[in-house]
TORLO-490147 format. One record per residue: chain; residue number from 1; x, y, z of N, C-alpha, C, O in turn; residue in one letter. Coordinates in steps of 0.2 Angstrom, whole numbers. Example, Ala and Ser with C-alpha at 12.3 -4.5 7.8 and 13.67 -1.06 7.14 Angstrom:
  kette   nr    n.x    n.y    n.z   ca.x   ca.y   ca.z    c.x    c.y    c.z    o.x    o.y    o.z  rest
      A    1     66    -28     39     62    -22     39     66    -16     39     71    -17     42     A
      A    2     64    -11     35     68     -5     36     64      0     39     67      6     40     S
//
This chain:
  kette   nr    n.x    n.y    n.z   ca.x   ca.y   ca.z    c.x    c.y    c.z    o.x    o.y    o.z  rest
      A    1    -67   -404    519    -64   -398    516    -57   -396    519    -56   -396    525     M
      A    2    -52   -396    515    -45   -394    517    -43   -387    514    -46   -385    509     T
      A    3    -39   -384    517    -36   -377    515    -33   -378    508    -33   -373    504     S
      A    4    -30   -384    507    -26   -384    500    -31   -386    495    -30   -383    489     E
      A    5    -36   -389    496    -42   -391    491    -48   -391    494    -51   -396    495     N
      A    6    -51   -384    494    -57   -384    498    -63   -387    493    -69   -388    496     P
      A    7    -62   -387    487    -68   -391    483    -71   -386    478    -68   -380    478     G
      A    8    -76   -388    475    -80   -384    470    -86   -381    473    -89   -384    478     S
      A    9    -88   -375    471    -94   -372    474    -98   -368    468    -95   -365    464     I
      A   10   -104   -369    468   -108   -365    464   -112   -360    468   -116   -362    473     L
      A   11   -112   -354    466   -116   -349    470   -121   -346    465   -119   -343    460     I
      A   12   -128   -347    466   -133   -345    461   -134   -337    463   -133   -335    469     T
      A   13   -137   -334    459   -138   -327    460   -132   -323    461   -131   -318    465     G
      A   14   -126   -326    458   -119   -323    459   -119   -316    457   -114   -313    460     A
      A   15   -123   -313    453   -122   -307    451   -125   -301    455   -124   -295    454     S
      A   16   -129   -304    460   -132   -300    465   -128   -297    471   -122   -299    471     G
      A   17   -131   -294    475   -128   -291    481   -124   -296    485   -118   -295    486     F
      A   18   -128   -300    488   -124   -305    493   -121   -310    488   -115   -312    490     I
      A   19   -123   -312    483   -120   -317    479   -113   -315    476   -108   -319    476     G
      A   20   -112   -309    475   -105   -307    472   -100   -307    477    -94   -308    476     S
      A   21   -102   -305    484    -98   -305    489    -96   -313    491    -90   -314    494     F
      A   22   -100   -317    490    -99   -324    491    -94   -327    486    -89   -331    488     L
      A   23    -95   -324    480    -90   -327    475    -83   -324    477    -78   -328    476     V
      A   24    -82   -318    479    -76   -315    481    -72   -319    486    -66   -321    486     E
      A   25    -76   -321    491    -74   -325    497    -72   -332    495    -67   -335    498     E
      A   26    -76   -335    491    -74   -342    488    -68   -342    485    -64   -347    485     A
      A   27    -67   -337    481    -60   -336    477    -55   -335    482    -49   -338    481     L
      A   28    -56   -331    487    -50   -330    492    -48   -336    495    -42   -337    497     R
      A   29    -53   -340    497    -52   -347    500    -49   -352    495    -48   -358    498     R
      A   30    -49   -351    489    -46   -356    485    -51   -361    482    -49   -366    479     G
      A   31    -57   -359    482    -62   -364    479    -62   -363    471    -61   -358    468     F
      A   32    -64   -369    469    -65   -369    461    -72   -366    461    -77   -369    462     D
      A   33    -73   -360    459    -79   -355    460    -83   -354    454    -80   -352    449     T
      A   34    -89   -356    454    -94   -356    449    -99   -351    450   -102   -351    455     W
      A   35   -100   -346    446   -105   -341    447   -111   -343    443   -111   -343    436     A
      A   36   -116   -345    446   -123   -346    443   -126   -340    441   -128   -336    445     G
      A   37   -127   -339    434   -130   -332    432   -135   -334    427   -135   -339    423     V
      A   38   -140   -329    426   -144   -329    419   -140   -326    414   -135   -323    415     R
      A   39   -142   -328    408   -139   -326    402   -139   -318    401   -134   -315    398     A
      A   40   -144   -315    404   -145   -307    404   -141   -304    411   -142   -298    411     T
      A   41   -139   -308    415   -136   -305    422   -130   -300    420   -126   -301    416     S
      A   42   -130   -295    424   -124   -291    424   -118   -294    427   -119   -298    432     S
      A   43   -112   -293    424   -107   -296    427   -101   -291    430    -95   -292    431     R
      A   44   -104   -285    432   -101   -279    434    -96   -281    440    -90   -279    440     A
      A   45    -99   -285    444    -95   -287    451    -92   -294    450    -91   -297    455     Y
      A   46    -91   -296    444    -89   -303    443    -83   -303    438    -84   -306    433     L
      A   47    -78   -299    439    -73   -297    434    -67   -302    435    -63   -302    431     Q
      A   48    -66   -305    441    -60   -309    442    -60   -315    437    -65   -318    436     D
      A   49    -54   -315    433    -53   -320    428    -53   -328    431    -53   -332    427     P
      A   50    -53   -329    437    -53   -335    440    -61   -338    441    -62   -344    442     R
      A   51    -65   -333    439    -72   -336    440    -74   -340    434    -73   -338    428     I
      A   52    -78   -346    435    -81   -349    430    -88   -348    430    -92   -347    435     H
      A   53    -91   -347    424    -98   -345    424   -103   -351    421   -101   -354    417     F
      A   54   -108   -351    425   -113   -357    423   -120   -354    421   -123   -352    426     L
      A   55   -122   -353    416   -129   -350    414   -134   -355    416   -134   -360    413     E
      A   56   -139   -353    420   -144   -357    423   -151   -354    421   -152   -348    422     L
      A   57   -155   -358    418   -162   -356    416   -167   -359    421   -169   -364    420     D
      A   58   -168   -356    426   -172   -358    432   -179   -358    429   -183   -362    432     F
      A   59   -181   -354    424   -188   -354    422   -190   -360    418   -196   -361    417     G
      A   60   -185   -364    415   -187   -369    411   -183   -376    414   -177   -377    413     R
      A   61   -187   -379    418   -184   -385    422   -180   -390    418   -175   -392    419     P
      A   62   -183   -392    412   -179   -396    407   -173   -394    405   -168   -397    404     D
      A   63   -173   -387    403   -166   -384    401   -161   -384    407   -155   -386    407     V
      A   64   -164   -382    413   -160   -382    419   -157   -389    420   -151   -389    423     L
      A   65   -160   -394    419   -158   -401    421   -152   -402    416   -147   -405    418     R
      A   66   -152   -400    409   -147   -401    405   -141   -397    406   -136   -400    406     Q
      A   67   -142   -391    408   -136   -387    411   -133   -390    416   -127   -390    417     Q
      A   68   -136   -393    421   -133   -395    427   -130   -402    425   -124   -403    427     L
      A   69   -133   -406    421   -130   -413    419   -124   -411    415   -119   -415    417     K
      A   70   -123   -407    411   -118   -405    407   -112   -404    411   -106   -405    410     A
      A   71   -113   -401    417   -107   -399    421   -105   -404    426    -99   -406    427     H
      A   72   -110   -407    429   -109   -412    435   -109   -410    441   -111   -404    442     G
      A   73   -107   -413    447   -108   -411    453   -103   -406    456    -97   -405    454     A
      A   74   -106   -402    461   -102   -397    465   -102   -400    472   -106   -403    475     F
      A   75    -96   -398    475    -95   -400    482   -100   -396    487   -103   -398    492     D
      A   76   -101   -390    485   -106   -385    489   -110   -381    484   -107   -379    479     Y
      A   77   -116   -380    486   -121   -375    482   -123   -370    487   -126   -372    492     V
      A   78   -123   -364    485   -126   -359    489   -131   -355    484   -130   -353    479     V
      A   79   -137   -356    487   -143   -354    483   -145   -347    485   -149   -346    490     H
      A   80   -142   -342    481   -144   -334    483   -150   -332    478   -153   -327    479     C
      A   81   -151   -335    472   -155   -333    467   -162   -332    470   -165   -337    473     A
      A   82   -165   -326    468   -172   -325    470   -174   -318    468   -170   -314    465     G
      A   83   -180   -316    470   -182   -309    469   -185   -306    475   -188   -310    479     V
      A   84   -184   -300    476   -186   -296    482   -192   -291    480   -196   -289    484     T
      A   85   -192   -290    474   -198   -285    471   -201   -288    465   -197   -291    461     K
      A   86   -207   -288    464   -210   -291    458   -216   -286    456   -219   -283    460     C
      A   87   -218   -286    449   -223   -282    447   -230   -286    449   -234   -283    451     I
      A   88   -229   -293    448   -235   -297    449   -233   -301    456   -228   -305    456     D
      A   89   -237   -301    461   -235   -304    468   -234   -312    466   -230   -315    470     P
      A   90   -238   -315    461   -237   -322    460   -230   -324    458   -228   -330    459     A
      A   91   -226   -319    456   -220   -321    453   -215   -322    459   -210   -326    459     D
      A   92   -217   -320    466   -213   -322    471   -213   -330    472   -208   -333    472     F
      A   93   -219   -332    472   -220   -340    472   -216   -343    467   -213   -348    468     D
      A   94   -217   -341    461   -214   -344    455   -207   -344    455   -204   -349    454     R
      A   95   -204   -339    457   -196   -338    457   -193   -341    464   -189   -346    464     V
      A   96   -196   -338    469   -193   -340    476   -194   -347    478   -190   -350    481     N
      A   97   -200   -349    477   -202   -356    479   -202   -361    474   -199   -366    475     F
      A   98   -206   -360    468   -206   -366    463   -199   -367    460   -197   -373    459     R
      A   99   -196   -362    458   -189   -363    455   -184   -365    459   -179   -368    457     Q
      A  100   -185   -364    466   -180   -367    471   -182   -375    471   -177   -379    471     T
      A  101   -188   -376    471   -190   -384    471   -187   -387    465   -184   -392    466     C
      A  102   -188   -384    460   -186   -387    453   -179   -388    453   -176   -393    451     D
      A  103   -175   -383    456   -168   -384    456   -165   -390    461   -161   -394    459     F
      A  104   -168   -390    467   -166   -395    471   -169   -402    468   -165   -407    468     I
      A  105   -174   -402    465   -177   -409    462   -172   -411    456   -171   -417    455     D
      A  106   -169   -406    453   -165   -408    447   -158   -411    450   -156   -416    448     A
      A  107   -156   -408    455   -150   -410    458   -150   -417    461   -146   -421    460     L
      A  108   -156   -418    464   -158   -425    467   -158   -430    461   -156   -436    462     R
      A  109   -162   -428    456   -164   -434    451   -157   -435    447   -157   -441    444     E
      A  110   -153   -431    447   -147   -432    443   -141   -434    447   -136   -435    444     L
      A  111   -142   -435    453   -137   -438    458   -132   -433    459   -126   -435    460     G
      A  112   -134   -426    459   -129   -421    460   -130   -418    467   -128   -412    467     L
      A  113   -132   -421    472   -133   -418    478   -126   -416    481   -122   -421    482     V
      A  114   -125   -410    483   -119   -408    486   -118   -410    493   -122   -413    496     P
      A  115   -112   -408    496   -111   -410    503   -115   -406    507   -118   -408    512     R
      A  116   -116   -399    505   -121   -395    508   -124   -390    503   -122   -388    498     Q
      A  117   -131   -390    504   -135   -385    500   -137   -379    505   -141   -380    509     F
      A  118   -134   -374    504   -135   -368    508   -140   -363    505   -138   -360    500     I
      A  119   -145   -362    508   -151   -358    506   -151   -351    509   -152   -351    515     F
      A  120   -150   -346    506   -151   -340    509   -158   -337    509   -161   -335    504     I
      A  121   -161   -338    515   -168   -336    516   -169   -329    519   -165   -324    516     S
      A  122   -173   -327    524   -174   -321    526   -177   -321    533   -181   -326    534     T
      A  123   -176   -317    537   -180   -316    544   -187   -315    543   -192   -316    547     L
      A  124   -189   -312    537   -196   -310    535   -200   -317    535   -206   -316    535     S
      A  125   -197   -323    534   -201   -329    535   -206   -329    541   -211   -332    542     V
      A  126   -203   -326    546   -207   -326    553   -212   -320    554   -217   -321    557     F
      A  127   -211   -315    550   -216   -309    551   -216   -306    558   -211   -306    561     G
      A  128   -222   -303    559   -222   -300    566   -224   -304    572   -229   -306    573     P
      A  129   -218   -306    575   -218   -311    581   -216   -307    586   -212   -303    586     V
      A  130   -219   -308    592   -218   -304    599   -218   -297    598   -214   -293    601     H
      A  131   -223   -295    595   -224   -287    594   -226   -283    600   -225   -277    600     E
      A  132   -228   -287    605   -230   -283    611   -224   -283    616   -223   -279    620     R
      A  133   -221   -289    616   -216   -291    621   -209   -289    619   -204   -288    623     T
      A  134   -208   -288    613   -201   -287    610   -196   -292    612   -190   -290    612     Y
      A  135   -198   -298    613   -193   -303    613   -190   -305    607   -193   -304    601     E
      A  136   -183   -308    607   -181   -310    601   -185   -316    597   -187   -320    601     P
      A  137   -185   -315    591   -188   -321    587   -183   -327    588   -177   -327    587     I
      A  138   -186   -333    589   -182   -339    590   -184   -344    585   -190   -344    583     R
      A  139   -180   -349    584   -182   -354    579   -188   -358    581   -191   -361    576     E
      A  140   -190   -359    587   -196   -363    589   -202   -358    588   -208   -361    590     D
      A  141   -202   -352    587   -208   -348    585   -211   -350    580   -208   -353    575     D
      A  142   -218   -349    579   -222   -350    573   -221   -345    568   -223   -339    570     T
      A  143   -219   -346    562   -219   -342    557   -226   -339    555   -230   -343    555     P
      A  144   -226   -332    554   -233   -330    552   -231   -324    547   -232   -318    548     C
      A  145   -228   -325    541   -225   -320    537   -232   -316    534   -237   -319    532     P
      A  146   -231   -309    533   -236   -305    531   -234   -302    525   -238   -297    522     D
      A  147   -229   -304    521   -227   -302    515   -227   -307    510   -225   -313    512     T
      A  148   -228   -306    503   -227   -311    498   -220   -313    498   -219   -319    496     A
      A  149   -216   -309    499   -208   -312    499   -207   -317    504   -205   -322    503     Y
      A  150   -209   -315    510   -208   -319    516   -212   -326    515   -209   -331    517     G
      A  151   -218   -326    513   -222   -332    512   -218   -336    507   -218   -342    507     R
      A  152   -216   -334    501   -213   -338    496   -206   -341    499   -205   -347    497     S
      A  153   -202   -337    503   -196   -340    505   -198   -345    511   -194   -350    511     K
      A  154   -203   -344    515   -205   -349    519   -207   -356    516   -205   -361    518     L
      A  155   -211   -356    511   -213   -361    507   -207   -365    504   -206   -371    505     K
      A  156   -202   -362    502   -196   -365    500   -192   -368    506   -190   -374    505     A
      A  157   -192   -365    511   -189   -368    517   -192   -374    519   -189   -380    520     E
      A  158   -199   -374    519   -203   -380    521   -202   -386    516   -202   -391    518     Q
      A  159   -201   -384    510   -200   -389    505   -193   -393    507   -193   -399    507     Y
      A  160   -188   -388    508   -181   -391    509   -181   -395    515   -177   -401    515     V
      A  161   -184   -393    520   -184   -396    527   -188   -403    527   -187   -407    531     Q
      A  162   -193   -404    522   -196   -410    522   -192   -416    518   -194   -422    519     R
      A  163   -187   -414    515   -183   -419    511   -179   -423    516   -174   -420    519     L
      A  164   -180   -430    516   -176   -434    520   -169   -434    518   -167   -435    512     A
      A  165   -164   -433    523   -157   -434    522   -154   -429    517   -149   -429    514     D
      A  166   -158   -424    515   -155   -418    511   -151   -414    515   -153   -411    520     F
      A  167   -145   -412    513   -140   -409    518   -140   -401    517   -136   -397    515     P
      A  168   -146   -398    519   -148   -391    519   -144   -388    525   -143   -391    530     Y
      A  169   -143   -381    524   -142   -376    529   -145   -370    527   -144   -368    521     V
      A  170   -150   -367    531   -154   -361    530   -151   -356    534   -150   -356    540     I
      A  171   -150   -350    530   -148   -344    534   -154   -339    533   -157   -338    528     F
      A  172   -156   -336    539   -162   -331    539   -159   -324    541   -159   -322    547     R
      A  173   -156   -321    537   -153   -314    539   -158   -309    540   -163   -309    537     P
      A  174   -157   -304    545   -161   -298    545   -159   -294    540   -157   -296    534     T
      A  175   -160   -287    540   -159   -282    535   -151   -282    533   -147   -280    537     G
      A  176   -150   -284    527   -143   -285    525   -141   -279    521   -144   -277    517     V
      A  177   -135   -275    523   -133   -269    520   -126   -269    518   -122   -274    521     Y
      A  178   -124   -264    515   -117   -264    513   -115   -261    506   -120   -259    503     G
      A  179   -109   -261    504   -108   -259    497   -112   -263    492   -113   -269    493     P
      A  180   -114   -260    486   -118   -263    481   -125   -264    482   -129   -266    478     R
      A  181   -127   -263    488   -134   -264    490   -138   -258    489   -136   -253    490     E
      A  182   -144   -258    486   -148   -253    483   -154   -251    487   -156   -245    487     R
      A  183   -157   -255    491   -163   -253    495   -161   -248    501   -165   -243    501     D
      A  184   -155   -249    505   -154   -245    510   -150   -239    507   -150   -233    510     Y
      A  185   -148   -239    501   -145   -234    497   -150   -228    496   -149   -222    496     Y
      A  186   -156   -230    495   -162   -226    494   -163   -221    500   -164   -215    499     L
      A  187   -161   -224    506   -161   -220    512   -156   -214    511   -157   -208    513     M
      A  188   -150   -216    509   -145   -211    509   -146   -206    503   -145   -200    504     A
      A  189   -149   -208    498   -152   -203    493   -157   -198    496   -156   -192    494     Q
      A  190   -161   -201    500   -166   -196    503   -163   -191    507   -165   -186    508     S
      A  191   -158   -194    511   -155   -189    516   -150   -184    512   -150   -178    514     I
      A  192   -148   -186    506   -144   -181    502   -149   -176    500   -147   -170    499     R
      A  193   -155   -178    499   -161   -173    497   -163   -169    503   -168   -165    503     R
      A  194   -160   -170    509   -162   -167    515   -169   -169    518   -172   -166    522     H
      A  195   -171   -176    517   -177   -178    520   -176   -185    523   -172   -190    520     V
      A  196   -178   -186    528   -178   -192    532   -185   -194    534   -188   -191    538     D
      A  197   -187   -200    531   -194   -202    532   -195   -208    537   -191   -213    536     V
      A  198   -199   -208    542   -201   -214    546   -208   -215    546   -212   -211    544     A
      A  199   -210   -221    548   -217   -223    548   -219   -226    555   -215   -230    558     A
      A  200   -225   -224    558   -227   -227    564   -224   -223    570   -219   -220    570     G
      A  201   -228   -223    576   -226   -219    582   -225   -224    587   -222   -221    592     F
      A  202   -226   -230    587   -224   -235    592   -217   -237    591   -214   -237    586     R
      A  203   -214   -239    597   -207   -242    597   -206   -246    592   -210   -251    590     R
      A  204   -200   -246    588   -198   -251    583   -191   -253    585   -187   -249    585     Q
      A  205   -190   -259    586   -183   -262    587   -181   -265    581   -184   -270    578     D
      A  206   -175   -262    578   -172   -265    571   -166   -268    572   -162   -267    577     L
      A  207   -164   -273    568   -158   -277    568   -156   -276    561   -159   -276    556     T
      A  208   -149   -277    560   -145   -276    554   -140   -281    554   -138   -284    559     F
      A  209   -137   -283    548   -131   -287    547   -127   -285    541   -130   -284    536     V
      A  210   -121   -283    542   -117   -281    536   -115   -287    532   -114   -293    534     Y
      A  211   -115   -286    525   -115   -292    520   -109   -296    522   -109   -302    521     V
      A  212   -103   -294    524    -97   -298    525    -98   -303    531    -95   -308    531     A
      A  213   -103   -301    536   -104   -306    541   -109   -311    539   -109   -317    542     D
      A  214   -114   -310    534   -117   -315    531   -113   -320    527   -114   -326    527     V
      A  215   -108   -317    524   -103   -322    520    -99   -326    525    -97   -332    524     V
      A  216    -97   -322    531    -93   -326    536    -97   -332    538    -94   -338    539     Q
      A  217   -104   -332    539   -108   -337    542   -108   -342    537   -108   -348    539     A
      A  218   -109   -341    531   -110   -346    526   -103   -351    526   -104   -357    525     V
      A  219    -97   -348    526    -91   -352    525    -90   -355    532    -87   -361    532     F
      A  220    -92   -352    538    -92   -356    544    -96   -362    544    -94   -367    547     L
      A  221   -102   -362    541   -106   -368    540   -102   -373    536   -103   -379    538     A
      A  222    -99   -371    531    -95   -377    527    -89   -379    531    -88   -385    531     M
      A  223    -86   -375    535    -80   -377    539    -83   -382    544    -79   -387    545     E
      A  224    -88   -381    547    -91   -385    553    -94   -391    550    -95   -396    554     K
      A  225    -96   -391    544   -100   -397    541   -107   -398    543   -109   -404    543     G
      A  226   -110   -393    546   -117   -394    548   -122   -395    543   -121   -393    537     V
      A  227   -127   -399    544   -132   -400    540   -139   -400    544   -140   -401    550     T
      A  228   -144   -399    540   -151   -399    542   -152   -394    548   -155   -396    553     R
      A  229   -149   -388    547   -150   -383    553   -152   -376    549   -151   -375    543     R
      A  230   -155   -372    553   -157   -365    551   -155   -360    556   -155   -362    562     A
      A  231   -152   -355    554   -149   -350    558   -152   -342    556   -152   -340    550     Y
      A  232   -153   -339    562   -154   -332    561   -147   -328    561   -143   -330    564     F
      A  233   -147   -323    557   -141   -319    556   -142   -312    558   -147   -309    555     L
      A  234   -139   -309    563   -139   -301    563   -132   -299    566   -128   -304    566     S
      A  235   -131   -293    568   -124   -291    571   -125   -292    578   -120   -290    582     D
      A  236   -130   -295    581   -131   -296    588   -133   -290    592   -134   -291    598     G
      A  237   -135   -284    589   -137   -278    593   -144   -277    591   -147   -279    586     R
      A  238   -147   -272    594   -154   -270    593   -153   -262    592   -150   -259    597     V
      A  239   -157   -259    587   -156   -252    586   -163   -249    586   -168   -252    584     Y
      A  240   -163   -243    588   -170   -239    587   -171   -237    580   -166   -238    576     S
      A  241   -177   -235    578   -179   -234    571   -175   -228    568   -175   -228    562     S
      A  242   -172   -224    572   -168   -218    569   -161   -220    568   -157   -216    565     R
      A  243   -158   -225    571   -151   -226    572   -148   -226    565   -143   -222    563     T
      A  244   -150   -229    560   -147   -230    553   -147   -223    550   -141   -221    548     F
      A  245   -152   -220    550   -152   -213    547   -147   -209    550   -144   -205    547     S
      A  246   -147   -209    557   -143   -204    561   -135   -206    559   -131   -201    558     D
      A  247   -134   -212    558   -127   -214    556   -126   -212    549   -120   -209    547     L
      A  248   -130   -212    544   -130   -210    537   -128   -203    537   -124   -200    534     L
      A  249   -132   -199    541   -132   -191    542   -125   -190    544   -122   -185    541     I
      A  250   -122   -193    549   -115   -191    551   -110   -193    546   -106   -188    544     R
      A  251   -110   -199    543   -105   -201    538   -106   -197    532   -101   -196    528     E
      A  252   -111   -193    530   -112   -190    524   -111   -182    526   -112   -178    521     M
      A  253   -108   -181    531   -106   -174    533   -111   -170    536   -111   -164    536     G
      A  254   -116   -173    539   -121   -169    543   -125   -164    539   -125   -158    541     N
      A  255   -128   -166    533   -132   -161    530   -138   -160    534   -140   -164    538     P
      A  256   -141   -154    533   -147   -152    536   -153   -157    534   -153   -158    528     W
      A  257   -157   -160    538   -162   -164    536   -169   -163    540   -169   -162    546     V
      A  258   -174   -163    536   -181   -163    538   -183   -170    540   -183   -174    536     I
      A  259   -185   -171    546   -187   -177    548   -195   -177    548   -198   -173    551     R
      A  260   -198   -182    544   -205   -183    543   -207   -190    546   -204   -195    544     L
      A  261   -212   -190    550   -214   -197    552   -222   -197    551   -226   -193    553     K
      A  262   -224   -202    547   -230   -203    545   -234   -208    549   -231   -213    551     F
      A  263   -240   -208    550   -244   -213    553   -245   -219    548   -245   -218    542     P
      A  264   -245   -225    551   -245   -231    546   -251   -231    541   -250   -233    536     L
      A  265   -257   -229    543   -262   -228    538   -260   -224    532   -263   -226    526     F
      A  266   -257   -219    533   -255   -214    528   -250   -218    523   -250   -218    517     A
      A  267   -245   -222    527   -240   -226    523   -243   -231    519   -241   -232    513     L
      A  268   -248   -234    522   -252   -239    518   -255   -237    512   -255   -240    507     K
      A  269   -258   -231    512   -262   -228    506   -256   -226    501   -257   -228    495     I
      A  270   -251   -223    503   -246   -221    498   -242   -227    495   -240   -227    489     V
      A  271   -242   -232    499   -238   -238    496   -243   -242    491   -241   -245    486     S
      A  272   -249   -242    492   -254   -245    488   -255   -241    481   -255   -244    476     L
      A  273   -254   -235    482   -255   -231    476   -249   -231    472   -249   -232    466     C
      A  274   -243   -231    475   -236   -232    472   -236   -238    468   -234   -239    462     A
      A  275   -238   -244    471   -238   -251    468   -243   -251    462   -241   -253    457     E
      A  276   -249   -248    463   -254   -248    457   -251   -244    452   -251   -246    446     W
      A  277   -248   -238    453   -245   -234    447   -239   -238    444   -239   -237    438     A
      A  278   -235   -241    448   -229   -244    445   -231   -250    440   -228   -252    435     A
      A  279   -237   -254    443   -239   -259    439   -242   -257    433   -241   -261    428     K
      A  280   -245   -252    432   -248   -249    426   -243   -247    421   -243   -247    415     R
      A  281   -237   -246    424   -231   -245    419   -227   -251    418   -221   -250    415     Q
      A  282   -229   -256    421   -225   -262    421   -218   -262    424   -213   -263    421     K
      A  283   -218   -259    430   -212   -257    433   -213   -260    440   -219   -261    443     K
      A  284   -207   -261    444   -208   -262    451   -207   -256    455   -204   -251    452     T
      A  285   -210   -256    461   -210   -250    465   -206   -251    471   -207   -257    474     S
      A  286   -202   -247    474   -199   -248    480   -204   -247    486   -204   -251    491     T
      A  287   -210   -243    485   -215   -243    490   -221   -247    487   -223   -246    482     L
      A  288   -222   -252    491   -228   -257    489   -231   -261    496   -229   -259    501     N
      A  289   -235   -266    494   -238   -268    500   -233   -272    505   -234   -272    511     R
      A  290   -228   -275    502   -223   -279    505   -219   -274    510   -218   -275    516     D
      A  291   -217   -268    507   -213   -263    510   -217   -260    516   -214   -258    521     K
      A  292   -224   -259    515   -228   -257    520   -228   -261    526   -227   -259    532     Y
      A  293   -228   -268    525   -229   -272    530   -222   -273    534   -221   -274    540     H
      A  294   -216   -272    530   -209   -272    533   -209   -266    538   -206   -266    543     I
      A  295   -211   -260    535   -210   -254    540   -215   -254    545   -214   -250    550     M
      A  296   -220   -258    544   -225   -258    549   -223   -262    555   -225   -261    561     K
      A  297   -219   -268    554   -217   -272    559   -213   -269    564   -208   -265    563     Q
      A  298   -214   -270    570   -211   -266    576   -205   -270    579   -201   -267    582     R
      A  299   -205   -277    578   -200   -281    582   -196   -285    577   -199   -289    574     N
      A  300   -190   -283    576   -185   -287    571   -180   -290    575   -175   -292    572     W
      A  301   -180   -291    582   -175   -294    586   -175   -302    584   -180   -305    583     Q
      A  302   -169   -305    584   -169   -312    582   -163   -315    586   -158   -311    588     C
      A  303   -164   -321    588   -159   -325    592   -153   -328    588   -155   -333    584     D
      A  304   -147   -325    588   -142   -328    584   -138   -333    588   -132   -335    586     I
      A  305   -140   -334    594   -136   -339    599   -134   -346    596   -129   -348    597     T
      A  306   -139   -349    592   -137   -355    589   -131   -354    584   -127   -359    583     P
      A  307   -131   -349    580   -126   -348    575   -119   -346    579   -114   -348    576     A
      A  308   -119   -343    584   -113   -341    588   -111   -348    591   -105   -349    591     V
      A  309   -115   -352    594   -113   -358    598   -111   -364    593   -106   -367    595     R
      A  310   -115   -365    588   -113   -370    584   -108   -369    578   -104   -373    576     E
      A  311   -108   -363    575   -104   -361    570    -98   -357    572    -93   -356    567     L
      A  312    -98   -354    578    -93   -350    580    -93   -343    577    -88   -339    576     G
      A  313    -99   -341    575   -101   -335    572   -100   -329    576   -103   -329    581     Y
      A  314    -96   -324    574    -94   -318    578    -95   -312    573    -90   -310    570     K
      A  315   -100   -308    574   -101   -303    569    -96   -298    571    -94   -295    576     P
      A  316    -93   -296    565    -87   -291    565    -88   -284    564    -84   -279    565     A
      A  317    -95   -283    562    -97   -276    560   -103   -274    564   -108   -277    563     F
      A  318   -102   -269    568   -109   -266    571   -111   -261    566   -107   -260    561     D
      A  319   -117   -258    567   -120   -254    563   -115   -248    561   -115   -246    555     L
      A  320   -112   -245    566   -108   -239    565   -102   -240    560   -101   -236    556     E
      A  321    -99   -246    561    -93   -248    557    -96   -249    550    -93   -247    545     R
      A  322   -101   -253    549   -104   -255    543   -107   -249    539   -106   -249    533     G
      A  323   -110   -245    542   -112   -239    538   -107   -234    536   -107   -231    530     V
      A  324   -101   -234    540    -95   -230    538    -93   -233    532    -91   -229    527     R
      A  325    -91   -239    532    -89   -242    526    -93   -242    520    -91   -241    514     L
      A  326    -99   -242    521   -104   -242    515   -105   -235    512   -105   -235    506     T
      A  327   -105   -230    516   -105   -223    514    -99   -222    510    -99   -219    505     V
      A  328    -93   -224    513    -87   -223    509    -87   -226    503    -84   -223    498     A
      A  329    -89   -232    502    -90   -236    496    -95   -232    491    -93   -231    485     W
      A  330   -100   -229    493   -105   -225    489   -101   -219    486   -101   -218    480     Y
      A  331    -97   -216    490    -93   -210    488    -88   -212    483    -87   -209    478     K
      A  332    -84   -217    485    -78   -219    480    -82   -221    473    -79   -220    468     D
      A  333    -87   -224    474    -90   -226    467    -96   -222    464   -100   -224    460     N
      A  334    -95   -216    466   -100   -210    463   -107   -212    464   -111   -209    460     Q
      A  335   -109   -216    469   -116   -216    470   -119   -210    474   -125   -209    474     W
      A  336   -114   -207    478   -116   -201    482   -111   -195    479   -112   -190    482     L
//
């Protein structure tokens, strides 16, 4: 890859939070940039006229093969497409696992394997590890995901890793936040309504990564040409359970806030009821079984040393700076 001609890149899930930022960085670096989207995907954050669009039907493997065959090979593929919330838990496997396998199978069978296939996974593939010692989760730990989302991503990882000579790079970011992201935005909405909610009374160590640092890591992997590696991503710091909300409160002008902390059993009951009600209405719920397990997990530390050592990854945004920029974006775009 050279600065004059970095090559072509396909970014699936390009209309989403992380995907849209990857598209912007690919354009900035001069890539021939293709945004992989569904026919129904919003293109609100994909307005640059230099973007090429490729509609991909991951739900129909035969159609997907024809779509890929009609275009031809890409130098790089970044697979961001997936789901984080589903009405039916079986859809996590169908989309995050099975459709990822079908996509890779199509690339291999058509002779379109890229130089690197970068898969955006999640720290949730490991689940509650070192919950008593609070040691960082490391790549040689045994994954034990306790969410349907984490299990589906782990199955996709394992499939990719079993393929001989397949040039994968896997990234496992912790909680990704920043402009355009909606889950952490719900916390800001709650604070605007003067309520801050937490769950569990035992120590909880949290980690975060600003979206621009995830993007940085992806392109560093391309520059270094690494393959058949997996990396955790965070900003390299560890935070208490209140730090994120404290920073939101400060950046939002210090509104008065009632702090509520619920025992985990109460959160579980509320989450199950919310999921049941949403399912009856054929909607997804922010509170659900997966969210309960995520909030229940006490240790979110992870070891980013391999990414620092092998890629030269240097997180540029700690939580204070990242939250400041995020809240400013919320205000500028009338989200707050």
